[in-house]
C-alpha positions in Angstrom: 290.9 49.4 18.2 288.2 50.3 20.8 285.7 47.6 21.3 282.8 50.1 20.7 284.1 51.3 17.3 282.2 50.6 14.1 285.4 49.1 12.6 285.5 46.6 15.5 281.8 45.6 15.0 282.4 45.2 11.2 285.3 42.9 12.0 283.2 40.9 14.5 280.2 40.7 12.0 282.5 39.4 9.3 283.7 36.8 11.8 280.1 35.7 12.4 279.4 37.4 15.7 275.6 38.1 16.1 276.2 40.7 18.8 278.0 42.8 16.2 274.9 42.8 14.0 272.8 44.0 16.9 275.3 46.8 17.7 275.4 48.0 14.0 271.6 47.7 13.9 271.3 50.1 16.9 273.7 52.6 15.3 272.5 52.6 11.8 268.8 51.5 11.5 267.3 55.0 12.0 269.7 56.5 9.5 268.8 53.8 7.0 265.1 54.4 7.6 265.6 58.1 7.0 267.4 57.4 3.8 264.7 55.0 2.6 262.0 57.6 3.5 263.7 60.1 1.2 264.0 57.6 -1.6 260.3 56.7 -1.3 259.1 60.3 -0.6 256.7 60.5 -3.5 255.6 56.9 -3.4 252.2 55.9 -2.0 252.3 54.4 1.5 251.7 50.7 1.3 252.3 47.5 3.3 256.0 47.7 2.4 257.5 51.1 3.4 260.8 52.6 4.4 261.2 50.4 7.5 260.8 47.3 5.3 263.4 48.7 2.9 265.7 49.4 5.8 265.3 46.0 7.3 265.8 44.3 3.9 268.9 46.4 3.2 270.4 45.7 6.7 269.7 42.0 6.3 271.4 41.9 2.9 274.4 43.7 4.3 274.7 41.3 7.2 274.4 38.2 5.1 276.9 39.4 2.6 279.4 40.6 5.3 279.2 37.2 7.0 279.8 35.6 3.7 283.0 37.6 3.2 281.7 39.6 0.2 283.0 42.9 1.6 286.7 42.2 2.3 287.7 45.8 1.9 285.1 47.2 4.3 287.0 48.6 7.2 285.4 51.7 8.7 282.2 53.7 9.3 282.5 55.8 6.1 282.8 52.7 3.9 279.9 51.1 5.8 277.7 54.1 5.4 278.5 54.3 1.6 277.7 50.6 1.3 274.4 50.9 3.2 273.4 53.9 1.0 273.9 51.8 -2.1 272.0 48.8 -0.8 269.2 50.9 0.6 268.9 53.0 -2.6 268.7 49.9 -4.7 266.1 48.3 -2.5 264.0 51.5 -2.5 264.2 51.7 -6.3 263.0 48.2 -6.7 260.1 48.8 -4.3 259.1 51.9 -6.3 259.3 49.9 -9.5 257.2 47.1 -8.0 254.6 49.5 -6.7 254.2 50.9 -10.1 253.6 47.5 -11.8 250.1 47.1 -13.1 250.0 43.5 -11.9 250.5 44.7 -8.4 247.7 47.3 -8.5 249.4 50.0 -10.5 250.3 52.0 -7.4 246.9 51.8 -5.7 247.0 51.9 -1.9 246.6 48.5 -0.2 243.7 48.5 2.2 242.2 51.8 0.9 238.6 52.2 2.1 238.9 49.9 5.1 237.4 50.9 8.4 239.5 53.1 10.7 239.7 50.4 13.4 241.5 47.9 11.2 243.7 50.8 9.7 244.7 51.7 13.2 246.1 48.3 14.3 247.6 47.7 10.9 249.4 51.0 11.0 250.6 50.3 14.5 252.1 46.9 13.5 253.7 48.3 10.3 255.2 51.3 12.1 257.0 49.2 14.8 260.8 49.3 14.4 262.1 45.7 14.1 264.3 44.7 16.9 267.8 43.1 16.8 266.3 39.7 17.8 264.1 39.7 14.7 267.1 40.6 12.5 269.1 37.8 14.1 266.3 35.3 13.6 266.0 36.4 10.0 269.8 36.0 9.5 269.6 32.5 11.1 266.8 31.4 8.8 268.7 32.8 5.8 271.8 30.9 6.8 269.9 27.7 7.3 268.3 27.9 3.8 271.6 28.8 2.1 273.4 25.9 3.8 270.7 23.6 2.4 271.8 24.5 -1.2 274.7 23.0 -3.1 277.5 25.5 -3.6 276.7 26.1 -7.3 273.2 27.3 -6.4 274.0 29.7 -3.6 275.1 32.6 -5.7 272.0 32.4 -7.9 269.7 32.3 -4.8 271.5 35.2 -3.1 271.3 37.4 -6.2 267.6 36.6 -6.6 266.9 37.4 -2.9 268.7 40.7 -3.3 266.2 41.6 -6.1 268.1 40.8 -9.3 266.0 39.5 -12.1 266.9 36.5 -14.2 268.6 38.6 -16.9 270.7 40.4 -14.3 271.8 37.1 -12.6 272.6 35.5 -16.0 274.8 38.5 -16.9 276.6 38.6 -13.6 277.3 34.9 -13.4 277.9 34.3 -17.1 275.0 31.9 -17.8 272.1 32.0 -20.2 268.8 33.0 -18.8 267.3 29.5 -19.3 270.0 28.0 -17.1 269.3 30.6 -14.4 265.6 29.7 -14.5 266.4 26.0 -14.1 268.7 26.8 -11.2 266.1 28.9 -9.5 263.6 26.1 -9.9 266.1 23.7 -8.1 266.5 26.3 -5.3 262.7 26.4 -4.9 262.4 22.6 -4.8 265.3 22.3 -2.2 263.8 25.0 0.0 260.3 23.6 -0.2 261.6 20.1 0.8 263.6 21.7 3.6 260.5 23.6 4.9 258.4 20.4 4.6 260.9 18.4 6.6 260.7 21.0 9.4 256.9 20.8 9.7 
């Protein structure tokens, strides 16, 4: 297998090679952003946009690949199909969240601000995240997951991927009350972990 093939980089990522994540990032990020842009086409522009969706989708893919959750993933076609599914779900959740009344009912964030602040904010938000940022995010995610006991990791991972309590309970075969308790434990462990760092 050529060392520059997508299949090679998938294998390396699944083995925990950070350089593989950077290679796949370079090859797929713009395509993921384009897909997210189409999925969010009629949504109002906000602080979270297609690049945020793409970053979140790619991060979810990397974390799950490193955790061995895609054992049958072997080639570029399978990878793209998987990225389409993850990105579509993330975009759908963002659209749903933007429409929630408690989040402003779809109102634009920062509407009516002066053009100077809009300019620098737009510049920051339009920057394409680099592979170093993705690697740092993956490191932090790995550290937080390793702080959890094994029985809480699946709950935390599903929640981070955007599943609500009912979805997690259904997937893992628990009642919702049990999932809420487990999520509270996750929060407490992570807060203690963050407090220990500072």
